[in-house]
C-alpha positions, -999 to 999 in steps of 0.1 A, spaced: -403 -549 -277 -372 -558 -297 -374 -589 -319 -343 -610 -318 -338 -640 -341 -322 -670 -325 -309 -694 -351 -308 -730 -339 -289 -759 -355 -306 -790 -341 -309 -803 -305 -279 -816 -287 -243 -804 -283 -226 -831 -305 -248 -827 -336 -270 -796 -331 -275 -766 -308 -258 -768 -274 -290 -769 -253 -278 -750 -223 -265 -722 -246 -297 -720 -265 -320 -720 -235 -298 -695 -216 -299 -672 -246 -337 -675 -246 -338 -669 -208 -316 -638 -211 -337 -624 -239 -369 -630 -219 -354 -613 -189 -345 -583 -210 -381 -580 -224 -371 -590 -259 -392 -612 -282 -372 -643 -294 -379 -654 -330 -365 -690 -332 -355 -702 -366 -334 -730 -382 -327 -743 -417 -350 -770 -430 -324 -796 -438 -311 -830 -427 -284 -830 -400 -249 -836 -413 -246 -864 -388 -266 -879 -359 -247 -886 -327 -259 -909 -299 -253 -885 -270 -250 -914 -245 -222 -931 -263 -210 -901 -283 -208 -923 -313 -225 -917 -347 -259 -933 -349 -257 -952 -381 -287 -955 -404 -304 -926 -387 -313 -892 -401 -328 -861 -383 -341 -828 -396 -324 -796 -382 -357 -776 -381 -377 -805 -365 -350 -811 -339 -346 -774 -331 -384 -772 -325 -378 -793 -293 -358 -764 -278 -382 -737 -291 -413 -756 -278 -426 -758 -313 -425 -720 -319 -400 -719 -347 -399 -710 -384 -378 -721 -414 -349 -696 -417 -358 -692 -453 -389 -673 -442 -370 -648 -421 -358 -615 -434 -336 -589 -416 -366 -565 -418 -384 -589 -394 -357 -585 -368 -338 -560 -347 -309 -584 -339 -298 -620 -346 -280 -645 -322 -264 -678 -330 -260 -702 -301 -232 -728 -303 -229 -765 -303 -214 -787 -331 -245 -781 -351 -233 -745 -357 -201 -760 -372 -217 -790 -389 -252 -779 -400 -251 -741 -403 -217 -745 -420 -191 -773 -424 -163 -757 -403 -160 -790 -383 -149 -808 -415 -134 -781 -437 -120 -756 -412 -112 -722 -427 -122 -736 -461 -158 -741 -449 -189 -730 -466 -221 -717 -449 -257 -728 -455 -270 -704 -481 -301 -693 -461 -279 -687 -430 -255 -667 -450 -283 -647 -466 -299 -637 -434 -266 -628 -416 -256 -608 -447 -289 -589 -446 -284 -581 -410 -249 -568 -417 -261 -548 -446 -288 -533 -425 -264 -524 -397 -282 -547 -372 -263 -565 -345 -253 -602 -345 -243 -622 -315 -224 -655 -319 -218 -679 -290 -192 -707 -285 -181 -721 -319 -207 -701 -339 -182 -673 -344 -163 -696 -368 -194 -697 -391 -198 -659 -388 -161 -654 -395 -166 -671 -429 -195 -648 -437 -178 -616 -428 -145 -626 -443 -162 -632 -477 -174 -596 -474 -140 -582 -467 -148 -574 -431 -123 -580 -403 -142 -577 -370 -129 -585 -335 -143 -618 -324 -136 -646 -298 -140 -683 -294 -121 -682 -261 -84 -690 -262 -80 -722 -283 -50 -713 -306 -59 -736 -334 -95 -724 -337 -85 -688 -333 -60 -692 -361 -87 -706 -383 -109 -676 -376 -81 -652 -385 -74 -671 -417 -111 -664 -426 -106 -627 -419 -116 -622 -382 -93 -606 -356 -93 -630 -327 -92 -617 -291 -88 -641 -262 -117 -638 -238 -129 -656 -206 -161 -675 -204 -179 -649 -183 -171 -620 -206 -176 -610 -243 -159 -592 -272 -178 -565 -291 -169 -550 -324 -187 -517 -323 -181 -509 -360 -196 -541 -373 -221 -546 -344 -208 -581 -338 -207 -596 -302 -192 -629 -293 -186 -650 -261 -169 -683 -255 -196 -701 -235 -188 -738 -235 -156 -734 -254 -143 -726 -219 -172 -728 -195 -174 -755 -169 -211 -753 -162 -244 -733 -168 -236 -705 -143 -204 -694 -159 -218 -699 -194 -249 -678 -185 -227 -650 -172 -212 -645 -206 -244 -651 -226 -264 -627 -205 -238 -600 -211 -238 -608 -248 -276 -604 -250 -275 -571 -231 -248 -558 -255 -267 -570 -286 -298 -552 -274 -278 -521 -267 -266 -521 -303 -300 -528 -317 
């Protein structure tokens, strides 16, 4: 049974993991007979958003690992404890947490930095030739990592020109892609899909995520 890391970034689209994307990733892995290893950095969220009003919740702090445990039903580990040798593949669901907590792309754009433990684990996977999947806005974080290594993989965030340009500035080669499909870079074993960068609901998002999971497992 392949072991696939699923790196979460909190719980909720505006300040953490996009819940549909995270759960649909776990569903696709379970359907494929893979063992999901949920992990997240043990850190305070960059911001807490009231998802009803979509406004910042002032005076409130939340922990990324603790919030991610809601999605993982408590079965989750600190990413600092995970090594590439523990996994056959690694997947990053999207949500603003991927661009605010796993890295600060939401604030810094192509000048962003990545959480050190996230960059370490992704780097170990790349060094080991193990596949990585990135969903929705998560390819922006991954583009920063691969760009710093002098790699130029084909990736997608859908078709948003501004975000695509930022990925290319960091070193990725952006390819437009519909929600229901994916882009694979065979040489670097990187698979990406737009999900809610373009998707209008769970069905279309799941179509792309399921294909991404199947492709990641094929490469593992």
